N, C-alpha and C positions, 0 to 999 in steps of 0.2 A: 586341482591346482591347474591342470593343463588347459582344460574349457577356457580359465579366466583369460591364458594369450589369445584364446583361438580367437575365445568373443572378442578382445583387444582389435582382434586381425579385421573382423565385420562392418568397424566403427566406420561412416561415415560422414558425420559432423560434429561438432562441436558439444551439442547435445546431449549426446552417445556416447561419447568421450567423457564426458561428467558423469555420463550413468555408470558409464565403467570401473571408472577410480572410486566412487561411491563403493561399489557392488563389494570392488578387491582390498581396496585402503582404509574405506569408513571405518569410525566408530560401532558400527555394526555388520561392517564386511565381514570378507574370508578368512580374511592376513587374522583381523583381531578375534576372531570365534576358533581359530589355530590355536594360536601364542594361547588365547583363554585354557584350550585342552591340557597345556603343560604342565598345569596344577594337579591333573588327575595321572600323572608320571611320574619313573623314577631310574633313578641312576642314569646307564648308560641307553638306558629307552629313550628318557628325555632329553640327553642331549643330542641325538642324534637326529629326534622330531627336528627340536629346534632349531639344528644346521638343516637341516631340508627342509621347514619352512623359511627358514633366511634367506635359504637359496632360488626359493621359487620367487619370494617379495623381490628379492635383486632381480632377476629377470623380467619381472615385471614392471616393475620400475623402469628397467631400462629401454624395455618395448615400448610403455608409456610413453616415456618422450619423443620415443621417435615417431610415435604415430602422430601425437599432438604437434610437432613437426611439421608433419604429413599432409593432418586435417589444417592447421594455419596458411598452410602455403597453397590447398585447394581452394578455402573458401576467400584467399586473396584475391585469387584469379578467378573465381566463378561471380564475386563483386565487381572486380574490376571487367569484367566481362558486361556487365549490368550496366555500370557507369560510363559506359565509354560513350565520349561524346564525338560528333560529330562535326568539327569545324568548321562544316559548308554552313552550318548551322549559323555562325553569327553573322554573318553578312545583311542577315535581316534584326538584328537587334539594334536597338539604338544606344551608344555609348556617351549621348552628348548631357546629361544631368550630370550637375551638381553640388556638392554638397550643401545643406542648410548655411552653413558656415561663409561660406565661398561666396554662396546666391545672395546674401544676404549684405558682403563686402562688394558684391560687383555691385550690387540696387545703392548701398550708397555711396558711391563717385559715381553712379551712373546720376545719380541726381545732384552733385553739387557739382561738377565738373562743367554743364552747362553754362554756372552760375559764376562760372570764374574764377574754380576755387582749384589748387593746385594740390594735388595728394605729394605730401610729404612721408616719408618711412620713418628713417631713422632708424639707430643703433639698439640690439637689445640688448650690450650693456655700455651701462653710463658710467659718470663721476660721482662723486659728493656733488661738485657743482650744480651740474644741470639737471640733475637728480630731489635736490632739494635746496641748497640756499641762495639758487637763483628764483626758489618759486617762493619766497621767501616764509620756508621749515628751518627754523635755529639749528645749533646742535644739542638740543635735550628731548628735541622735538620725539612723542612717541613711536612716532612714524622709521626711526632712523633707528630702532630696537634691533637687536639680531634678531630678535622671536619674530620679527614681522618681516627682514629682505633679506634676500640672497648674497653675500657677503665675497670679495674675493680678495685671495691674501695682495692685491698688489695695490687695495682700496681703490678697484674699484667693484660696482654692484650692478644687478640683476635691475633693471626699468623697474619700477613700483606703476608707475606711469606712462603716458602717453605726453605727458607732459612736457619731460626735457626737449621734445621736438621745436617746442617751442619756442624755446632758450634759442637752441642753434637758427633756428628758422630767422628770429628776431639778430641774432650776430652775424649772419650772413649774408643779409636782405635789406635792402629798405625799402620804408614805404612806399607803394602801397601795397599791403600783404593781404594776399585771400589764403590760408590754405588749411588744406582737411590732415590728419591724422587717425589710421588707424592698425592696431595690431594687439600682437603679445605684449603683454605683461603679467609680473612676477611678483609674487607674493608669499609670506609663509603660512596658506590658508588653508586648511584641510579635514572638510569636515564635508555632510552632505548636501549640503549646500555651494559647499568652494573647493575650487583645487586649486595648487600653486600655481597656476597658470591660466590666463584668462586674458580675452579680446576687451580692447575699450577705443572710442570714435573720441575726438573732440576736434574743434576748429578754433580759428585765429583771423580776424581782419582788424588791421592797422591804416591807420591813413590819416593825412591831415585834419586837423580842424576844422570843421563844418562841409567835410567828404563825407564823414557817417557818422549814421544816426541808431535813435533807436529802433525809428520806424523799420529801416535797414534788415535787425536783428529779426523784428515781428514780421517783416514780409519772409523769410527765410524758412518759418516756424512756421507761418502760419501757408506757405506752399507743400 
């Protein structure tokens, strides 16, 4: 059994370490075979042999843990050497690409801004009036259900659409109004095609009678 520890000392990588472990501690390993031999012994001879096996097994397990730690440190050091990064190379790497979602947002803003639309962001946390009542969603509308909306204890909620921004804008500004709003909205939807957080965009144009016509909407859509 001395040879087990000697073999362990020569191990240089994880694969060899596992082979050494199985050879010694596996179901068909050396120690399993030694313990199996106990059934052929009796009395003091059996007890003495069992103590000897147990002693060597403990010694091997202790040596194995030490070797395992050394192998892990060695392989980590070797991997870090292989993956070493030359930071000077980053000077040639372009980092000006944007996330597809942000890219889409920017394209939308770039389209509407020259047409005179002002970007309004709004708050992610809204009250019942701006999120529901002012948008003609009565108290018993399904959208108000706890299963569909994230509510807070103080009667606030996470906006379920960007439409509350329209209400705030009309309360705070006077016509003419040309605005767009885009941003995060929240609903209790979670499946293969939905997540609790998603994005919406909408626009609003308000002006005096005669100054705004259906043709204005058609022109924006066709552009």
